[in-house]
PyMOL Python script that loads the backbone (N, CA, C, O; Angstrom):
from pymol import cmd

cmd.read_pdbstr("""\
ATOM      1  N   MET A   1     -13.276 -22.625 -37.666  1.00  0.00           N
ATOM      2  CA  MET A   1     -12.143 -21.827 -37.220  1.00  0.00           C
ATOM      3  C   MET A   1     -11.187 -22.766 -36.493  1.00  0.00           C
ATOM      4  O   MET A   1     -11.633 -23.631 -35.739  1.00  0.00           O
ATOM      5  N   THR A   2      -9.905 -22.614 -36.701  1.00  0.00           N
ATOM      6  CA  THR A   2      -8.924 -23.495 -36.086  1.00  0.00           C
ATOM      7  C   THR A   2      -8.448 -22.909 -34.776  1.00  0.00           C
ATOM      8  O   THR A   2      -8.520 -21.701 -34.552  1.00  0.00           O
ATOM      9  N   ALA A   3      -7.963 -23.779 -33.918  1.00  0.00           N
ATOM     10  CA  ALA A   3      -7.432 -23.330 -32.628  1.00  0.00           C
ATOM     11  C   ALA A   3      -6.242 -22.418 -32.871  1.00  0.00           C
ATOM     12  O   ALA A   3      -5.417 -22.684 -33.745  1.00  0.00           O
ATOM     13  N   GLY A   4      -6.155 -21.371 -32.119  1.00  0.00           N
ATOM     14  CA  GLY A   4      -5.036 -20.440 -32.235  1.00  0.00           C
ATOM     15  C   GLY A   4      -5.215 -19.440 -33.349  1.00  0.00           C
ATOM     16  O   GLY A   4      -4.252 -18.780 -33.738  1.00  0.00           O
ATOM     17  N   ALA A   5      -6.400 -19.308 -33.869  1.00  0.00           N
ATOM     18  CA  ALA A   5      -6.633 -18.332 -34.931  1.00  0.00           C
ATOM     19  C   ALA A   5      -6.273 -16.942 -34.437  1.00  0.00           C
ATOM     20  O   ALA A   5      -6.598 -16.570 -33.310  1.00  0.00           O
ATOM     21  N   GLY A   6      -5.608 -16.186 -35.280  1.00  0.00           N
ATOM     22  CA  GLY A   6      -5.208 -14.831 -34.908  1.00  0.00           C
ATOM     23  C   GLY A   6      -3.814 -14.786 -34.322  1.00  0.00           C
ATOM     24  O   GLY A   6      -3.260 -13.700 -34.145  1.00  0.00           O
ATOM     25  N   HIS A   7      -3.226 -15.940 -34.012  1.00  0.00           N
ATOM     26  CA  HIS A   7      -1.875 -16.003 -33.467  1.00  0.00           C
ATOM     27  C   HIS A   7      -0.896 -15.902 -34.614  1.00  0.00           C
ATOM     28  O   HIS A   7      -1.020 -16.640 -35.592  1.00  0.00           O
ATOM     29  N   THR A   8       0.055 -15.027 -34.526  1.00  0.00           N
ATOM     30  CA  THR A   8       0.980 -14.781 -35.631  1.00  0.00           C
ATOM     31  C   THR A   8       2.137 -15.754 -35.648  1.00  0.00           C
ATOM     32  O   THR A   8       2.854 -15.840 -36.645  1.00  0.00           O
ATOM     33  N   GLY A   9       2.336 -16.490 -34.568  1.00  0.00           N
ATOM     34  CA  GLY A   9       3.461 -17.404 -34.513  1.00  0.00           C
ATOM     35  C   GLY A   9       4.715 -16.755 -33.969  1.00  0.00           C
ATOM     36  O   GLY A   9       5.702 -17.442 -33.707  1.00  0.00           O
ATOM     37  N   GLN A  10       4.695 -15.451 -33.796  1.00  0.00           N
ATOM     38  CA  GLN A  10       5.855 -14.752 -33.248  1.00  0.00           C
ATOM     39  C   GLN A  10       5.795 -14.803 -31.730  1.00  0.00           C
ATOM     40  O   GLN A  10       4.725 -14.683 -31.133  1.00  0.00           O
ATOM     41  N   GLN A  11       6.942 -14.979 -31.122  1.00  0.00           N
ATOM     42  CA  GLN A  11       7.020 -15.015 -29.668  1.00  0.00           C
ATOM     43  C   GLN A  11       7.396 -13.642 -29.148  1.00  0.00           C
ATOM     44  O   GLN A  11       8.143 -12.900 -29.786  1.00  0.00           O
ATOM     45  N   SER A  12       6.872 -13.320 -27.989  1.00  0.00           N
ATOM     46  CA  SER A  12       7.192 -12.054 -27.347  1.00  0.00           C
ATOM     47  C   SER A  12       8.623 -12.090 -26.848  1.00  0.00           C
ATOM     48  O   SER A  12       9.089 -13.131 -26.387  1.00  0.00           O
ATOM     49  N   SER A  13       9.326 -10.975 -26.931  1.00  0.00           N
ATOM     50  CA  SER A  13      10.687 -10.905 -26.414  1.00  0.00           C
ATOM     51  C   SER A  13      10.703 -10.684 -24.905  1.00  0.00           C
ATOM     52  O   SER A  13      11.763 -10.768 -24.284  1.00  0.00           O
ATOM     53  N   THR A  14       9.552 -10.403 -24.308  1.00  0.00           N
ATOM     54  CA  THR A  14       9.457 -10.199 -22.873  1.00  0.00           C
ATOM     55  C   THR A  14       9.100 -11.515 -22.205  1.00  0.00           C
ATOM     56  O   THR A  14       8.092 -12.125 -22.559  1.00  0.00           O
ATOM     57  N   PRO A  15       9.916 -11.978 -21.228  1.00  0.00           N
ATOM     58  CA  PRO A  15       9.584 -13.236 -20.567  1.00  0.00           C
ATOM     59  C   PRO A  15       8.312 -13.096 -19.747  1.00  0.00           C
ATOM     60  O   PRO A  15       7.962 -11.987 -19.344  1.00  0.00           O
ATOM     61  N   PRO A  16       7.601 -14.212 -19.487  1.00  0.00           N
ATOM     62  CA  PRO A  16       6.400 -14.137 -18.662  1.00  0.00           C
ATOM     63  C   PRO A  16       6.743 -13.597 -17.278  1.00  0.00           C
ATOM     64  O   PRO A  16       7.890 -13.684 -16.839  1.00  0.00           O
ATOM     65  N   LEU A  17       5.739 -13.036 -16.588  1.00  0.00           N
ATOM     66  CA  LEU A  17       5.986 -12.412 -15.280  1.00  0.00           C
ATOM     67  C   LEU A  17       6.678 -13.353 -14.311  1.00  0.00           C
ATOM     68  O   LEU A  17       7.561 -12.923 -13.569  1.00  0.00           O
ATOM     69  N   ALA A  18       6.303 -14.623 -14.297  1.00  0.00           N
ATOM     70  CA  ALA A  18       6.898 -15.569 -13.356  1.00  0.00           C
ATOM     71  C   ALA A  18       8.389 -15.738 -13.612  1.00  0.00           C
ATOM     72  O   ALA A  18       9.134 -16.078 -12.693  1.00  0.00           O
ATOM     73  N   ALA A  19       8.837 -15.507 -14.837  1.00  0.00           N
ATOM     74  CA  ALA A  19      10.243 -15.691 -15.177  1.00  0.00           C
ATOM     75  C   ALA A  19      11.065 -14.424 -14.968  1.00  0.00           C
ATOM     76  O   ALA A  19      12.294 -14.481 -14.963  1.00  0.00           O
ATOM     77  N   GLN A  20      10.401 -13.280 -14.796  1.00  0.00           N
ATOM     78  CA  GLN A  20      11.113 -12.025 -14.611  1.00  0.00           C
ATOM     79  C   GLN A  20      11.634 -11.913 -13.189  1.00  0.00           C
ATOM     80  O   GLN A  20      10.978 -12.362 -12.249  1.00  0.00           O
ATOM     81  N   SER A  21      12.791 -11.328 -13.027  1.00  0.00           N
ATOM     82  CA  SER A  21      13.352 -11.115 -11.704  1.00  0.00           C
ATOM     83  C   SER A  21      12.615  -9.973 -11.021  1.00  0.00           C
ATOM     84  O   SER A  21      12.335  -8.956 -11.656  1.00  0.00           O
ATOM     85  N   PRO A  22      12.295 -10.120  -9.735  1.00  0.00           N
ATOM     86  CA  PRO A  22      11.659  -9.002  -9.029  1.00  0.00           C
ATOM     87  C   PRO A  22      12.656  -7.876  -8.848  1.00  0.00           C
ATOM     88  O   PRO A  22      13.861  -8.111  -8.761  1.00  0.00           O
ATOM     89  N   SER A  23      12.152  -6.651  -8.791  1.00  0.00           N
ATOM     90  CA  SER A  23      13.043  -5.530  -8.567  1.00  0.00           C
ATOM     91  C   SER A  23      13.571  -5.602  -7.147  1.00  0.00           C
ATOM     92  O   SER A  23      12.848  -6.008  -6.237  1.00  0.00           O
ATOM     93  N   PRO A  24      14.822  -5.215  -6.943  1.00  0.00           N
ATOM     94  CA  PRO A  24      15.408  -5.332  -5.604  1.00  0.00           C
ATOM     95  C   PRO A  24      14.808  -4.316  -4.639  1.00  0.00           C
ATOM     96  O   PRO A  24      14.449  -3.206  -5.033  1.00  0.00           O
ATOM     97  N   CYS A  25      14.705  -4.703  -3.384  1.00  0.00           N
ATOM     98  CA  CYS A  25      14.255  -3.787  -2.339  1.00  0.00           C
ATOM     99  C   CYS A  25      15.420  -2.890  -1.960  1.00  0.00           C
ATOM    100  O   CYS A  25      16.559  -3.348  -1.862  1.00  0.00           O
ATOM    101  N   LEU A  26      15.138  -1.620  -1.748  1.00  0.00           N
ATOM    102  CA  LEU A  26      16.196  -0.669  -1.434  1.00  0.00           C
ATOM    103  C   LEU A  26      16.323  -0.407   0.058  1.00  0.00           C
ATOM    104  O   LEU A  26      17.189   0.359   0.480  1.00  0.00           O
ATOM    105  N   ASP A  27      15.475  -1.031   0.857  1.00  0.00           N
ATOM    106  CA  ASP A  27      15.491  -0.834   2.297  1.00  0.00           C
ATOM    107  C   ASP A  27      15.316  -2.199   2.943  1.00  0.00           C
ATOM    108  O   ASP A  27      15.227  -3.204   2.238  1.00  0.00           O
ATOM    109  N   GLU A  28      15.266  -2.254   4.268  1.00  0.00           N
ATOM    110  CA  GLU A  28      15.095  -3.527   4.955  1.00  0.00           C
ATOM    111  C   GLU A  28      13.757  -4.174   4.639  1.00  0.00           C
ATOM    112  O   GLU A  28      13.666  -5.399   4.571  1.00  0.00           O
ATOM    113  N   VAL A  29      12.703  -3.362   4.444  1.00  0.00           N
ATOM    114  CA  VAL A  29      11.367  -3.875   4.170  1.00  0.00           C
ATOM    115  C   VAL A  29      10.790  -3.111   2.989  1.00  0.00           C
ATOM    116  O   VAL A  29      10.824  -1.881   2.959  1.00  0.00           O
ATOM    117  N   CYS A  30      10.265  -3.840   2.026  1.00  0.00           N
ATOM    118  CA  CYS A  30       9.598  -3.198   0.890  1.00  0.00           C
ATOM    119  C   CYS A  30       8.141  -2.950   1.259  1.00  0.00           C
ATOM    120  O   CYS A  30       7.457  -3.856   1.736  1.00  0.00           O
ATOM    121  N   VAL A  31       7.671  -1.746   1.043  1.00  0.00           N
ATOM    122  CA  VAL A  31       6.287  -1.418   1.344  1.00  0.00           C
ATOM    123  C   VAL A  31       5.345  -2.264   0.500  1.00  0.00           C
ATOM    124  O   VAL A  31       4.300  -2.705   0.978  1.00  0.00           O
ATOM    125  N   THR A  32       5.714  -2.487  -0.744  1.00  0.00           N
ATOM    126  CA  THR A  32       4.808  -3.192  -1.650  1.00  0.00           C
ATOM    127  C   THR A  32       4.853  -4.704  -1.503  1.00  0.00           C
ATOM    128  O   THR A  32       3.948  -5.381  -1.990  1.00  0.00           O
ATOM    129  N   CYS A  33       5.867  -5.261  -0.852  1.00  0.00           N
ATOM    130  CA  CYS A  33       5.931  -6.722  -0.752  1.00  0.00           C
ATOM    131  C   CYS A  33       5.956  -7.217   0.683  1.00  0.00           C
ATOM    132  O   CYS A  33       6.267  -8.385   0.913  1.00  0.00           O
ATOM    133  N   SER A  34       5.645  -6.385   1.641  1.00  0.00           N
ATOM    134  CA  SER A  34       5.565  -6.844   3.022  1.00  0.00           C
ATOM    135  C   SER A  34       4.158  -6.616   3.556  1.00  0.00           C
ATOM    136  O   SER A  34       3.369  -5.867   2.980  1.00  0.00           O
ATOM    137  N   ASP A  35       3.871  -7.263   4.642  1.00  0.00           N
ATOM    138  CA  ASP A  35       2.560  -7.114   5.260  1.00  0.00           C
ATOM    139  C   ASP A  35       2.651  -6.313   6.549  1.00  0.00           C
ATOM    140  O   ASP A  35       1.866  -6.532   7.472  1.00  0.00           O
ATOM    141  N   THR A  36       3.591  -5.397   6.619  1.00  0.00           N
ATOM    142  CA  THR A  36       3.816  -4.619   7.826  1.00  0.00           C
ATOM    143  C   THR A  36       2.912  -3.394   7.865  1.00  0.00           C
ATOM    144  O   THR A  36       2.832  -2.630   6.904  1.00  0.00           O
ATOM    145  N   ALA A  37       2.234  -3.223   8.996  1.00  0.00           N
ATOM    146  CA  ALA A  37       1.456  -2.006   9.243  1.00  0.00           C
ATOM    147  C   ALA A  37       2.068  -1.323  10.461  1.00  0.00           C
ATOM    148  O   ALA A  37       2.598  -1.982  11.356  1.00  0.00           O
ATOM    149  N   VAL A  38       1.988  -0.001  10.482  1.00  0.00           N
ATOM    150  CA  VAL A  38       2.585   0.791  11.555  1.00  0.00           C
ATOM    151  C   VAL A  38       1.478   1.440  12.375  1.00  0.00           C
ATOM    152  O   VAL A  38       0.544   2.020  11.821  1.00  0.00           O
ATOM    153  N   ALA A  39       1.587   1.341  13.699  1.00  0.00           N
ATOM    154  CA  ALA A  39       0.625   2.003  14.589  1.00  0.00           C
ATOM    155  C   ALA A  39       1.021   3.468  14.737  1.00  0.00           C
ATOM    156  O   ALA A  39       2.158   3.779  15.092  1.00  0.00           O
ATOM    157  N   VAL A  40       0.076   4.367  14.464  1.00  0.00           N
ATOM    158  CA  VAL A  40       0.296   5.812  14.563  1.00  0.00           C
ATOM    159  C   VAL A  40      -0.913   6.436  15.260  1.00  0.00           C
ATOM    160  O   VAL A  40      -1.953   5.794  15.404  1.00  0.00           O
ATOM    161  N   THR A  41      -0.771   7.686  15.690  1.00  0.00           N
ATOM    162  CA  THR A  41      -1.861   8.396  16.368  1.00  0.00           C
ATOM    163  C   THR A  41      -2.362   9.535  15.488  1.00  0.00           C
ATOM    164  O   THR A  41      -1.570  10.311  14.952  1.00  0.00           O
ATOM    165  N   VAL A  42      -3.683   9.629  15.345  1.00  0.00           N
ATOM    166  CA  VAL A  42      -4.286  10.692  14.549  1.00  0.00           C
ATOM    167  C   VAL A  42      -4.163  12.015  15.299  1.00  0.00           C
ATOM    168  O   VAL A  42      -4.608  12.137  16.439  1.00  0.00           O
ATOM    169  N   VAL A  43      -3.552  13.004  14.645  1.00  0.00           N
ATOM    170  CA  VAL A  43      -3.358  14.326  15.230  1.00  0.00           C
ATOM    171  C   VAL A  43      -4.434  15.292  14.742  1.00  0.00           C
ATOM    172  O   VAL A  43      -4.964  16.090  15.515  1.00  0.00           O
ATOM    173  N   ARG A  44      -4.751  15.209  13.436  1.00  0.00           N
ATOM    174  CA  ARG A  44      -5.710  16.135  12.849  1.00  0.00           C
ATOM    175  C   ARG A  44      -6.362  15.480  11.636  1.00  0.00           C
ATOM    176  O   ARG A  44      -5.689  14.827  10.838  1.00  0.00           O
ATOM    177  N   LEU A  45      -7.669  15.656  11.503  1.00  0.00           N
ATOM    178  CA  LEU A  45      -8.387  15.171  10.327  1.00  0.00           C
ATOM    179  C   LEU A  45      -8.439  16.279   9.287  1.00  0.00           C
ATOM    180  O   LEU A  45      -8.665  17.442   9.620  1.00  0.00           O
ATOM    181  N   LEU A  46      -8.230  15.919   8.034  1.00  0.00           N
ATOM    182  CA  LEU A  46      -8.238  16.860   6.921  1.00  0.00           C
ATOM    183  C   LEU A  46      -9.388  16.528   5.974  1.00  0.00           C
ATOM    184  O   LEU A  46     -10.082  15.527   6.151  1.00  0.00           O
ATOM    185  N   ALA A  47      -9.576  17.362   4.986  1.00  0.00           N
ATOM    186  CA  ALA A  47     -10.584  17.099   3.952  1.00  0.00           C
ATOM    187  C   ALA A  47     -10.134  15.924   3.091  1.00  0.00           C
ATOM    188  O   ALA A  47      -8.977  15.508   3.150  1.00  0.00           O
ATOM    189  N   SER A  48     -11.040  15.404   2.306  1.00  0.00           N
ATOM    190  CA  SER A  48     -10.756  14.340   1.325  1.00  0.00           C
ATOM    191  C   SER A  48     -10.250  13.055   1.963  1.00  0.00           C
ATOM    192  O   SER A  48      -9.394  12.373   1.401  1.00  0.00           O
ATOM    193  N   ASP A  49     -10.781  12.725   3.139  1.00  0.00           N
ATOM    194  CA  ASP A  49     -10.428  11.464   3.821  1.00  0.00           C
ATOM    195  C   ASP A  49      -8.933  11.342   4.121  1.00  0.00           C
ATOM    196  O   ASP A  49      -8.365  10.254   4.022  1.00  0.00           O
ATOM    197  N   LEU A  50      -8.305  12.442   4.483  1.00  0.00           N
ATOM    198  CA  LEU A  50      -6.900  12.440   4.856  1.00  0.00           C
ATOM    199  C   LEU A  50      -6.755  12.824   6.317  1.00  0.00           C
ATOM    200  O   LEU A  50      -7.658  13.418   6.907  1.00  0.00           O
ATOM    201  N   ALA A  51      -5.608  12.479   6.896  1.00  0.00           N
ATOM    202  CA  ALA A  51      -5.331  12.830   8.286  1.00  0.00           C
ATOM    203  C   ALA A  51      -3.840  13.063   8.461  1.00  0.00           C
ATOM    204  O   ALA A  51      -3.021  12.501   7.733  1.00  0.00           O
ATOM    205  N   ILE A  52      -3.500  13.891   9.429  1.00  0.00           N
ATOM    206  CA  ILE A  52      -2.121  14.051   9.874  1.00  0.00           C
ATOM    207  C   ILE A  52      -1.963  13.127  11.072  1.00  0.00           C
ATOM    208  O   ILE A  52      -2.767  13.156  12.004  1.00  0.00           O
ATOM    209  N   VAL A  53      -0.909  12.302  11.038  1.00  0.00           N
ATOM    210  CA  VAL A  53      -0.682  11.349  12.125  1.00  0.00           C
ATOM    211  C   VAL A  53       0.700  11.553  12.714  1.00  0.00           C
ATOM    212  O   VAL A  53       1.613  12.036  12.044  1.00  0.00           O
ATOM    213  N   ASP A  54       0.840  11.175  13.981  1.00  0.00           N
ATOM    214  CA  ASP A  54       2.122  11.195  14.669  1.00  0.00           C
ATOM    215  C   ASP A  54       2.706   9.789  14.577  1.00  0.00           C
ATOM    216  O   ASP A  54       2.116   8.832  15.080  1.00  0.00           O
ATOM    217  N   THR A  55       3.862   9.669  13.937  1.00  0.00           N
ATOM    218  CA  THR A  55       4.500   8.364  13.756  1.00  0.00           C
ATOM    219  C   THR A  55       5.464   8.018  14.885  1.00  0.00           C
ATOM    220  O   THR A  55       6.010   6.916  14.922  1.00  0.00           O
ATOM    221  N   GLY A  56       5.670   8.944  15.789  1.00  0.00           N
ATOM    222  CA  GLY A  56       6.668   8.744  16.833  1.00  0.00           C
ATOM    223  C   GLY A  56       7.999   9.364  16.453  1.00  0.00           C
ATOM    224  O   GLY A  56       8.835   9.636  17.315  1.00  0.00           O
ATOM    225  N   SER A  57       8.194   9.586  15.159  1.00  0.00           N
ATOM    226  CA  SER A  57       9.416  10.242  14.697  1.00  0.00           C
ATOM    227  C   SER A  57       9.088  11.439  13.810  1.00  0.00           C
ATOM    228  O   SER A  57       9.951  11.949  13.095  1.00  0.00           O
ATOM    229  N   GLY A  58       7.837  11.880  13.864  1.00  0.00           N
ATOM    230  CA  GLY A  58       7.401  13.027  13.076  1.00  0.00           C
ATOM    231  C   GLY A  58       5.952  12.871  12.662  1.00  0.00           C
ATOM    232  O   GLY A  58       5.273  11.925  13.061  1.00  0.00           O
ATOM    233  N   GLU A  59       5.492  13.807  11.862  1.00  0.00           N
ATOM    234  CA  GLU A  59       4.108  13.766  11.389  1.00  0.00           C
ATOM    235  C   GLU A  59       4.072  13.451   9.902  1.00  0.00           C
ATOM    236  O   GLU A  59       4.948  13.864   9.142  1.00  0.00           O
ATOM    237  N   GLU A  60       3.042  12.710   9.500  1.00  0.00           N
ATOM    238  CA  GLU A  60       2.844  12.362   8.095  1.00  0.00           C
ATOM    239  C   GLU A  60       1.372  12.465   7.751  1.00  0.00           C
ATOM    240  O   GLU A  60       0.511  12.384   8.627  1.00  0.00           O
ATOM    241  N   GLU A  61       1.091  12.644   6.477  1.00  0.00           N
ATOM    242  CA  GLU A  61      -0.282  12.659   5.978  1.00  0.00           C
ATOM    243  C   GLU A  61      -0.608  11.270   5.437  1.00  0.00           C
ATOM    244  O   GLU A  61       0.155  10.706   4.653  1.00  0.00           O
ATOM    245  N   VAL A  62      -1.748  10.723   5.862  1.00  0.00           N
ATOM    246  CA  VAL A  62      -2.183   9.408   5.389  1.00  0.00           C
ATOM    247  C   VAL A  62      -3.648   9.458   5.001  1.00  0.00           C
ATOM    248  O   VAL A  62      -4.365  10.386   5.375  1.00  0.00           O
ATOM    249  N   SER A  63      -4.089   8.468   4.258  1.00  0.00           N
ATOM    250  CA  SER A  63      -5.499   8.340   3.910  1.00  0.00           C
ATOM    251  C   SER A  63      -6.228   7.580   5.013  1.00  0.00           C
ATOM    252  O   SER A  63      -5.729   6.577   5.524  1.00  0.00           O
ATOM    253  N   VAL A  64      -7.404   8.064   5.370  1.00  0.00           N
ATOM    254  CA  VAL A  64      -8.267   7.366   6.337  1.00  0.00           C
ATOM    255  C   VAL A  64      -9.597   6.996   5.679  1.00  0.00           C
ATOM    256  O   VAL A  64     -10.614   6.849   6.357  1.00  0.00           O
ATOM    257  N   ALA A  65      -9.579   6.849   4.361  1.00  0.00           N
ATOM    258  CA  ALA A  65     -10.800   6.575   3.601  1.00  0.00           C
ATOM    259  C   ALA A  65     -11.433   5.233   3.945  1.00  0.00           C
ATOM    260  O   ALA A  65     -12.643   5.067   3.788  1.00  0.00           O
ATOM    261  N   LEU A  66     -10.642   4.275   4.408  1.00  0.00           N
ATOM    262  CA  LEU A  66     -11.169   2.930   4.677  1.00  0.00           C
ATOM    263  C   LEU A  66     -11.603   2.710   6.120  1.00  0.00           C
ATOM    264  O   LEU A  66     -12.151   1.657   6.446  1.00  0.00           O
ATOM    265  N   VAL A  67     -11.362   3.697   6.994  1.00  0.00           N
ATOM    266  CA  VAL A  67     -11.680   3.535   8.418  1.00  0.00           C
ATOM    267  C   VAL A  67     -12.445   4.754   8.924  1.00  0.00           C
ATOM    268  O   VAL A  67     -12.479   5.795   8.267  1.00  0.00           O
ATOM    269  N   THR A  68     -13.047   4.616  10.077  1.00  0.00           N
ATOM    270  CA  THR A  68     -13.682   5.743  10.765  1.00  0.00           C
ATOM    271  C   THR A  68     -12.800   6.073  11.969  1.00  0.00           C
ATOM    272  O   THR A  68     -12.852   5.398  12.997  1.00  0.00           O
ATOM    273  N   ALA A  69     -11.999   7.112  11.824  1.00  0.00           N
ATOM    274  CA  ALA A  69     -11.038   7.478  12.861  1.00  0.00           C
ATOM    275  C   ALA A  69     -11.319   8.884  13.363  1.00  0.00           C
ATOM    276  O   ALA A  69     -11.821   9.734  12.628  1.00  0.00           O
ATOM    277  N   ASP A  70     -10.987   9.115  14.629  1.00  0.00           N
ATOM    278  CA  ASP A  70     -11.112  10.425  15.251  1.00  0.00           C
ATOM    279  C   ASP A  70      -9.749  10.867  15.757  1.00  0.00           C
ATOM    280  O   ASP A  70      -8.841  10.048  15.900  1.00  0.00           O
ATOM    281  N   VAL A  71      -9.602  12.148  16.026  1.00  0.00           N
ATOM    282  CA  VAL A  71      -8.372  12.679  16.613  1.00  0.00           C
ATOM    283  C   VAL A  71      -8.103  11.931  17.920  1.00  0.00           C
ATOM    284  O   VAL A  71      -9.002  11.760  18.743  1.00  0.00           O
ATOM    285  N   GLY A  72      -6.870  11.491  18.098  1.00  0.00           N
ATOM    286  CA  GLY A  72      -6.477  10.752  19.290  1.00  0.00           C
ATOM    287  C   GLY A  72      -6.492   9.244  19.105  1.00  0.00           C
ATOM    288  O   GLY A  72      -5.887   8.520  19.896  1.00  0.00           O
ATOM    289  N   ASP A  73      -7.179   8.756  18.064  1.00  0.00           N
ATOM    290  CA  ASP A  73      -7.225   7.316  17.807  1.00  0.00           C
ATOM    291  C   ASP A  73      -5.865   6.800  17.352  1.00  0.00           C
ATOM    292  O   ASP A  73      -5.100   7.504  16.693  1.00  0.00           O
ATOM    293  N   THR A  74      -5.587   5.562  17.719  1.00  0.00           N
ATOM    294  CA  THR A  74      -4.437   4.856  17.172  1.00  0.00           C
ATOM    295  C   THR A  74      -4.941   4.044  15.987  1.00  0.00           C
ATOM    296  O   THR A  74      -5.909   3.293  16.101  1.00  0.00           O
ATOM    297  N   ILE A  75      -4.270   4.206  14.848  1.00  0.00           N
ATOM    298  CA  ILE A  75      -4.666   3.484  13.636  1.00  0.00           C
ATOM    299  C   ILE A  75      -3.467   2.718  13.100  1.00  0.00           C
ATOM    300  O   ILE A  75      -2.318   3.079  13.354  1.00  0.00           O
ATOM    301  N   LEU A  76      -3.749   1.662  12.361  1.00  0.00           N
ATOM    302  CA  LEU A  76      -2.703   0.919  11.675  1.00  0.00           C
ATOM    303  C   LEU A  76      -2.648   1.413  10.240  1.00  0.00           C
ATOM    304  O   LEU A  76      -3.669   1.473   9.555  1.00  0.00           O
ATOM    305  N   VAL A  77      -1.434   1.771   9.784  1.00  0.00           N
ATOM    306  CA  VAL A  77      -1.251   2.314   8.438  1.00  0.00           C
ATOM    307  C   VAL A  77      -0.298   1.423   7.663  1.00  0.00           C
ATOM    308  O   VAL A  77       0.770   1.051   8.150  1.00  0.00           O
ATOM    309  N   HIS A  78      -0.704   1.089   6.447  1.00  0.00           N
ATOM    310  CA  HIS A  78       0.149   0.330   5.526  1.00  0.00           C
ATOM    311  C   HIS A  78       0.178   1.064   4.197  1.00  0.00           C
ATOM    312  O   HIS A  78      -0.871   1.329   3.610  1.00  0.00           O
ATOM    313  N   ALA A  79       1.352   1.390   3.727  1.00  0.00           N
ATOM    314  CA  ALA A  79       1.541   2.062   2.438  1.00  0.00           C
ATOM    315  C   ALA A  79       0.726   3.350   2.335  1.00  0.00           C
ATOM    316  O   ALA A  79       0.165   3.653   1.282  1.00  0.00           O
ATOM    317  N   GLY A  80       0.663   4.113   3.441  1.00  0.00           N
ATOM    318  CA  GLY A  80      -0.020   5.403   3.418  1.00  0.00           C
ATOM    319  C   GLY A  80      -1.526   5.330   3.564  1.00  0.00           C
ATOM    320  O   GLY A  80      -2.205   6.349   3.442  1.00  0.00           O
ATOM    321  N   GLU A  81      -2.061   4.148   3.823  1.00  0.00           N
ATOM    322  CA  GLU A  81      -3.514   3.949   3.937  1.00  0.00           C
ATOM    323  C   GLU A  81      -3.831   3.357   5.311  1.00  0.00           C
ATOM    324  O   GLU A  81      -3.293   2.312   5.675  1.00  0.00           O
ATOM    325  N   ALA A  82      -4.702   4.020   6.075  1.00  0.00           N
ATOM    326  CA  ALA A  82      -5.153   3.454   7.347  1.00  0.00           C
ATOM    327  C   ALA A  82      -6.000   2.231   7.039  1.00  0.00           C
ATOM    328  O   ALA A  82      -6.929   2.297   6.235  1.00  0.00           O
ATOM    329  N   ILE A  83      -5.674   1.112   7.684  1.00  0.00           N
ATOM    330  CA  ILE A  83      -6.393  -0.129   7.413  1.00  0.00           C
ATOM    331  C   ILE A  83      -7.183  -0.624   8.623  1.00  0.00           C
ATOM    332  O   ILE A  83      -7.976  -1.557   8.504  1.00  0.00           O
ATOM    333  N   ALA A  84      -6.971  -0.004   9.788  1.00  0.00           N
ATOM    334  CA  ALA A  84      -7.717  -0.422  10.983  1.00  0.00           C
ATOM    335  C   ALA A  84      -7.573   0.616  12.069  1.00  0.00           C
ATOM    336  O   ALA A  84      -6.565   1.318  12.142  1.00  0.00           O
ATOM    337  N   VAL A  85      -8.592   0.714  12.921  1.00  0.00           N
ATOM    338  CA  VAL A  85      -8.524   1.520  14.139  1.00  0.00           C
ATOM    339  C   VAL A  85      -8.272   0.548  15.279  1.00  0.00           C
ATOM    340  O   VAL A  85      -8.989  -0.442  15.428  1.00  0.00           O
ATOM    341  N   VAL A  86      -7.248   0.829  16.088  1.00  0.00           N
ATOM    342  CA  VAL A  86      -6.914  -0.038  17.206  1.00  0.00           C
ATOM    343  C   VAL A  86      -7.869   0.263  18.348  1.00  0.00           C
ATOM    344  O   VAL A  86      -7.958   1.409  18.790  1.00  0.00           O
ATOM    345  N   PRO A  87      -8.596  -0.761  18.842  1.00  0.00           N
ATOM    346  CA  PRO A  87      -9.515  -0.526  19.963  1.00  0.00           C
ATOM    347  C   PRO A  87      -8.722  -0.036  21.184  1.00  0.00           C
ATOM    348  O   PRO A  87      -7.613  -0.495  21.457  1.00  0.00           O
ATOM    349  N   GLY A  88      -9.314   0.885  21.885  1.00  0.00           N
ATOM    350  CA  GLY A  88      -8.532   1.377  23.003  1.00  0.00           C
ATOM    351  C   GLY A  88      -9.331   1.917  24.082  1.00  0.00           C
ATOM    352  O   GLY A  88      -8.785   2.366  25.089  1.00  0.00           O
TER     353      GLY A  88
END
""", "prot")
cmd.dss("prot")
cmd.show_as("cartoon", "prot")
cmd.util.cbc("prot")
cmd.orient("prot")
C-alpha cells in the first residue's frame, strides 16, 4: 500500500483552524476565551446540581455539579459552572 492511500488529491475549501479568523467578541470579555470567574453567594440549592446565586446585581441559576456548596457559601462561577468554593 502506498503512502496517502485513500487521498483523493482534492483540497478542502475550508482553511485549517489555525488560519481561520476567530469570531469577534461582542463584549469587553468573552466567556469562552477568558479565564475570569465571578464570586457569587449561594441563595438556594435546586435539584439536578443547580443553585440560585446572588451576583450582586441580581439572581442567576448556575450549575454546582463540580463543587460541594451550601446556602450562604461564596463560590467562583465561570461560564455558568461553579468551579470552586471560597473558604470562609
